[in-house]
N, C-alpha and C positions, 0 to 999 in steps of 0.2 A: 742587932737583928743580922747581920751578916754570919756570926758567930753561929745565931740560931740555925739559921738555914743550912749551914755549912754540916752542923751537926746532925739536923735530920736527914742530909743526902746520905751522909757517913752511916748513918743508923738504918736505911733503908739498902744500901748497898750492904752492909752486914747481913741483914734480913735474906736477902737473894742468895748471897752465898753459903749462909748455911741449909737455907733447903737445897742449894745444889749439891750441899752433902751428906743430904738424909739417904739412910740405906733404903735401898729398893728392895723388892721383893724377891728378886731374882737369886738364888742359893749360890755361897761360895764354891769354887770348886772342891772339890775331894783328894788334897794335896796325897792321900794316901794310897788312892784306887787306880786301878790300872788304867793305861791309854788304850785301852781296846775301843775308845771312841771314834779314833782316827781310821785304823784298820783293821783287820781280824782275820786270823788264820785259821787254817781247819785242814786236817789230813788225812789221807786213804792208804790201805795197803789192798795189795792186790798180788796174790792172794794174803787174806790175813791169816790164814792158820796154814802153819809150814810142818810138814812130819818128817823131822830130823832124821837122817840116815845114818848110819855107824860106818866109818870105813866105807864110805860111797859118795860119787859126787856131790859137791855142794847143792843146796837147795837155795831158792831167792826169791823175794818179793820186791815187785813195782812201786816205790812210796811215792806219792803225789803229794805237795802241800800247795795250798789254794789260799792265795793274798786278796783279800778285796777291800776295798776302802768302804768308808761308812756308808755311802751312797749306794753299795752295790756293785760300782763299775770295778773290772780288775786292776789292780795295783801291777804296772808294770815296769820291769828293771829293780825288782828288791831283792834282796841279796836274802835267801834263807840258810839258816843251817841247821843242818841234821847232825844228831848225836845219839849214840848207841854207848852204855855201859857196860853190856853183859852180851854173852853169846857172840854173835856174828861180828858184821863190820860192812862198810861199803867199798867202793871200786877203790883197788890199789890198797888193800888193807887195812883202812882207814878207819879210827872210831868215829870223827869229825870229820866231814866235809861241807860244801857250801856249793849251791845252786843261784841261777838267778832266774826269777820270775821272766815268763814269755808272754805273748800279748793277751793272753787269756789270764793272767796272772796263776799263771801254777810253774812250780819246779817240782822236778822231778829225777828219783835217783832209784839206784836200784841196792838193795839190802842185802845181804849173803848171809846163810848158816853153813860153816864148814864142814867136810866130813869128818868123823869122829866124835861129834858133840853131843853129848849124854844128857838128855832128858830126862829129870825124872817128876812121873807125872806130867800131867796137863800144866803147864806154865806159860804164864803171861810175861810177855815182856813190852815195855813203851820206848818205842823210837820219839825222840825230840825234836819238832820244828820250831826254829825260832828266827822271828825278822827283828834284828838289832838295833833297825832307827825307824821309825815312826812317826819322825817330825818333830820330835818334843826333846832337840838336841839342848834345851835350855835346861831340862831337868832329865839330866841321864838316867836316875834311878827308874822313870815311868818309861822309857824308851825300848822296852824290850817286852813283846808280847809272843806267846807260845802255845801248841797243841801237843798233848802227847796221842800218838799213835799206837794203838795196840797190836800186837801180833801175837798168835798162839802158837806154843812150842809143843808139838806133842812126841814122844818117841817112836820110833819106825818101827817096832813091834805093834803098836797100835794101831797101824795100818794095814789091811790086808787089800783093799782094792783102791782104784784111782777110777773118776770119772774121765771122761773124754766126752766134750759134746761141739755141737756146730750145726749148722742153718744149710739145707740144700736150698737153692735159689733159681728159676729162671727168668725168663723176660729180665735178663741185664740185671739181675738182683732184686728187682721190684717185688715179685711174688713167690712166696714159698711153692717148694714141689713135694708133696705127697707121694707117698708111697714107693721110695726110692729106698733099695735096700744097700745098705752100708755094711761092708766087711771088713775084718779087723783080722789081721793075719797073727801067725804064731799065736794061736789058742784063745785070742781076744773073742771071738764070737761074730754077732753079727747082729743089727739093728734096722728097723723101718722107719723113714722118716714121717713124720705125724703132718696130719693136715695142714700147719703151718709151717711146714718145710724142717723144723727143728728136730735135731735127735740126739740121743744121749747114751753111754754104755758105760756099764763098769768094768774094766778088765784088770788083772792080776798087779798087785803092785810090783813095781821094776819094769813093767812091760815095755816093749819097744817093737816095730814092726811096720806094716802100712795097711792106709785106710784106703777104701775104692768103693765108690759107689756105682749103682747099676741099677738103669731104669729101660725095659724094653721101648726102641724108637726115640732115645737119647743119648747124645754123648757129654762128658764132663769133662769142665776145667778147674781145677787140675786131674788129669788123669789118675793119678795115685797122691796122696800126702805122706811123705815117708818120716817118720820118727826116730832118729838114730839113735837117741841118747834115752836112756831106762828114764821111765816116769815115776817120781817119788812124790808127784803133787797133781792136782786134777788140773786138766788145760781145758781150753773154750776157745771158741774160734775156728773150727776145722771145718772151713764153708768150702762146699762145692756148688758149682754152675752148670747147669743143664741147660742143653741146646738139642731142639725138636730135630731128628734127621729131615724131615720134610715140611717145610712149612706153606706148601703149593695150596692153591686155592680151588675148589673145584664149583661147580655155577650149574642148576637145572633151574629150568630148562635152559638148555644152552642158544634156542633158537626159538622165536615165536612170531606171530603174527600181532602187527597193532593195526587196528581200524578204528572205529566209533566207541566203542568200548573201550578202548585203552591195552594195557595187559596188567595182570596183577599176580603176587603171590610168587615173585621171581627172587631165586633164596641163593646164597653164595655163602660156602663154608670150608672149614679147613679140611684139607684131605690128607691123609695117609696117616699121620695120628692125632690124638684128641690136643686143642690147643688149651692151654688154660691161660695165655697171655691173650689182654686185648687186641683186637683187630681195629684200627683205626683206617675207614677207609672212604671212598670218594668215586661216586659215580656220575661219569660224565656222558652226555649224549655226544652220538656222532653224526647226526643230522639235524638240520633245523627247525625240522618239522616236528619231532619228538621232545619230547619235556617230562624229567624224570616229578613226580609228584613232591609238590614242594615240603620240606621236611626232612626228605629221606635220602638228599643227596650226599650227605655227609652225616658220621656219625663213629662211635666206638662200641665194641660188645664183643663178646667172650666168644668163638667157635662160629657161631652163624648170625649172618645179617637178613634182611630182607628189604626190598626196595619195591616200588608199582611204577610203572608209565601210565601217564596222560594220554586221554583219547587223542587219536589223531585229527588235527584241524582240519587236513586237507580234507578228510572224508574217505579217500581212499584205502584201500587193500595195502598193505606193504609191510615188508617180513624186518625184523631185526634178530640180531646176534649179538651174544655177551662173550667176550672176549676179558679171560680172566690173567692177570699175572701175577708171578710167585711174589711173594712177599718174607720179610722177615720181622722179628719182634721189634716192636716201637718205629716200622716204616709203615708210611700209608700206603695201604692196599688198594690199590685201582684198578676199578672195575668200569671198563670201557664198553659203553653200546654202541655198535657201529650200525648202522642201516643201509639194505639196498632196494633198490626198489623192485615188486615184485614182476616176475617176468622178464 
């Protein structure tokens, strides 16, 4: 009896053991596949098209490799290996160099095409950005992932013009400034900024000189943009920031009577030049018997705003005066209503 009970227990244990060894429905890992499940690498080149000069200064492209974890978060402090096997080189004439990713998961390097390089037709080269450690140190063959970053190489004689573009801003760089005349010295010509403030122009290949922005009533920073090195590739980001010469505010009427009917239609606007920047204003009372209509004490508008004064609760006729303070973009324009007893 004891033996039989022991056999039953042993048999039950064996069945449980076999059940625990049964294959689940989850697929086995693919040991021949890549390791991209842990991180991913992507790369960009700016510009991605290089017009190659002969016996002229080098041209270059800024290369960025971005490394992300599988959940989309940046992979920080990862080593990226950049490689090229034809045409140009990285800094210090290297065909291969490394950079570490920053807090955004980006690693950056500059790629040069030297003077005297001969490109026959439209040629594509691929730079390689490789992350050599994705955490699978136990299986080294799977621990390399990469991205090829294409750059087109075009002979210098296929390029006749170079594009220069930028933006003209007002209001501390928040709003575009239209109608600005942007001129280019040394035969570069001129163009006018669009409603968005953007501009672009084609200048002769190899152009160098000065860029200047002008609009009546405005000064610009910088006063000039100087491009001292001949351009053999398109350039972007040639921006100007405009400031109106006079941001003074004007009121109408400047004085008025406040009686039982109150006062309405009081207006304040930008003087001297049209202002495209928003005015943030605050209207305050200089006497305890005068009240600005509720909802009109503060606000933000472009160029002109109105406000009304409530009826004089004391019932007597009194006079009020609007005193307007000067303003600059982004600063509250205070309109102070000061009140004096009539007579």
